[in-house]
Backbone as CSV, one residue per row, in Angstrom:
resi,resn,N_x,N_y,N_z,CA_x,CA_y,CA_z,C_x,C_y,C_z
1,UNK,98.043,101.894,88.517,97.226,101.599,89.803,97.380,102.984,90.406
2,UNK,96.108,103.112,91.115,96.306,104.407,92.575,95.873,103.415,93.663
3,UNK,96.193,103.831,94.786,96.170,103.139,96.399,96.114,104.307,96.754
4,UNK,94.614,104.120,97.170,94.041,105.047,98.381,93.505,104.265,99.684
5,UNK,92.891,105.923,100.322,92.441,105.340,101.428,91.246,106.049,102.269
6,UNK,90.917,105.947,103.276,89.518,107.124,103.907,90.766,108.662,104.112
7,UNK,89.473,109.297,104.461,90.055,110.621,104.872,91.078,110.695,106.027
8,UNK,91.198,109.288,106.603,92.365,109.449,107.664,93.356,108.672,106.998
9,UNK,93.436,107.974,105.856,94.576,107.796,105.868,95.071,108.533,104.945
10,UNK,94.697,109.291,103.946,94.999,110.245,103.382,95.678,111.483,104.438
11,UNK,95.828,111.226,105.113,96.921,112.172,106.144,98.021,111.669,106.669
12,UNK,98.272,109.788,106.603,99.122,109.509,107.330,100.337,109.736,106.092
13,UNK,101.666,110.084,106.561,102.623,109.994,105.751,103.054,108.774,105.399
14,UNK,103.348,108.803,103.883,104.361,107.237,103.663,104.890,106.932,102.688
15,UNK,105.990,108.917,102.411,106.986,108.755,102.067,108.174,108.075,102.030
16,UNK,108.711,107.311,102.828,109.620,106.584,103.274,109.119,104.858,102.355
17,UNK,107.713,105.114,102.113,107.458,103.107,101.785,107.275,104.300,100.564
18,UNK,107.191,104.908,100.017,107.567,105.485,98.304,108.832,105.123,97.846
19,UNK,109.728,105.357,98.601,111.189,105.480,98.363,112.068,104.521,98.079
20,UNK,111.446,103.299,99.423,112.258,101.980,99.010,111.179,101.126,97.883
21,UNK,110.338,101.490,97.420,109.339,101.091,96.362,110.145,101.213,95.046
22,UNK,110.683,102.710,95.287,111.175,103.748,94.306,112.670,102.541,93.975
23,UNK,112.947,102.305,95.281,114.511,101.853,95.251,114.637,100.712,94.665
24,UNK,113.266,99.749,94.574,113.437,98.849,93.830,113.148,98.891,92.351
25,UNK,112.911,99.893,91.794,112.915,100.417,90.354,111.048,99.921,90.109
26,UNK,110.786,100.274,90.815,109.071,100.089,90.765,108.557,101.885,90.898
27,UNK,107.428,102.059,89.711,107.434,103.822,89.282,105.988,104.143,90.580
28,UNK,106.590,104.804,91.892,105.370,104.882,92.690,105.200,106.538,92.870
29,UNK,104.405,107.075,93.030,104.504,108.500,93.533,103.525,108.585,94.419
30,UNK,103.917,109.692,95.268,102.841,110.350,96.043,103.119,111.607,96.432
31,UNK,102.427,112.664,95.406,102.684,114.063,95.710,102.903,114.500,97.004
32,UNK,101.673,114.039,97.692,101.685,114.692,99.323,102.482,114.609,100.277
33,UNK,102.923,112.843,99.794,103.798,112.649,101.181,102.819,111.355,101.797
34,UNK,101.477,111.571,101.342,100.327,110.395,101.481,99.362,110.200,101.204
35,UNK,98.451,109.089,100.721,97.861,108.595,99.909,97.047,109.535,98.843
36,UNK,96.643,110.029,98.454,96.550,107.931,97.769,98.336,108.068,96.411
37,UNK,98.661,107.067,96.331,99.713,106.665,95.863,99.422,106.069,94.355
38,UNK,100.257,106.604,93.367,100.281,105.984,91.999,100.927,105.020,91.662
39,UNK,101.086,103.851,91.599,102.065,102.510,90.907,101.919,102.268,89.520
40,UNK,102.731,103.255,88.910,102.774,102.236,87.186,103.520,101.222,86.876
41,UNK,102.786,99.783,87.100,103.406,98.342,86.965,103.976,98.001,85.434
42,UNK,105.363,97.602,85.728,105.855,97.324,84.995,106.544,95.622,84.278
43,UNK,105.258,94.846,85.311,105.342,92.942,84.758,106.202,92.694,86.100
44,UNK,107.100,93.456,86.464,108.768,93.114,87.618,108.676,94.194,88.235
45,UNK,110.001,93.924,88.903,110.453,94.961,89.876,112.361,94.318,90.114
46,UNK,113.243,95.303,91.043,114.319,95.019,91.216,114.339,93.832,91.894
47,UNK,115.689,93.259,92.509,116.345,92.827,93.351,117.219,93.340,94.255
48,UNK,117.217,93.015,95.389,118.843,93.155,96.005,117.956,93.811,97.535
49,UNK,119.221,94.724,97.875,119.051,95.312,99.537,118.463,96.345,99.379
50,UNK,116.805,96.416,100.124,116.354,97.702,100.268,116.239,98.355,101.595
51,UNK,116.713,99.433,101.994,116.902,100.431,103.402,115.446,101.088,103.726
52,UNK,115.259,100.505,104.597,113.608,102.207,104.991,114.082,102.139,106.369
53,UNK,113.682,103.805,106.200,113.080,104.166,107.480,111.892,103.912,108.206
54,UNK,112.318,103.246,109.346,110.701,102.772,110.373,110.574,103.690,111.168
55,UNK,110.908,104.578,111.432,110.963,105.439,112.200,109.771,105.770,112.573
56,UNK,109.011,106.804,111.422,107.724,107.017,111.862,106.828,105.677,112.202
57,UNK,107.277,104.648,111.341,106.005,103.455,111.164,106.647,102.320,111.125
58,UNK,106.349,101.569,111.518,107.327,99.808,111.748,106.113,99.079,110.401
59,UNK,104.958,99.621,109.954,103.820,99.839,108.895,104.791,99.485,107.836
60,UNK,105.918,100.437,107.720,106.143,100.347,106.165,106.831,99.281,105.788
61,UNK,107.792,98.473,107.010,108.627,97.332,106.991,107.704,96.362,106.675
62,UNK,106.427,96.292,107.699,105.345,95.273,106.970,104.829,95.243,105.638
63,UNK,104.595,96.408,104.910,104.322,96.322,104.000,105.081,96.214,102.449
64,UNK,106.247,96.432,103.176,107.549,95.491,102.181,107.651,94.063,101.607
């Protein structure tokens, strides 16, 4: 699945969110550090504690 946005969204950094998703075992990548994000579903994701740097935006926390 590819999650994308408009031109404005493609300039917003989302690296911390991608890293948090990866820490859950989700195959996610955003080569530019901004959308689009490619997510390869596996039917499940890991559990446990997730730490995320919300310094750039508190929306990362909401997204998880």
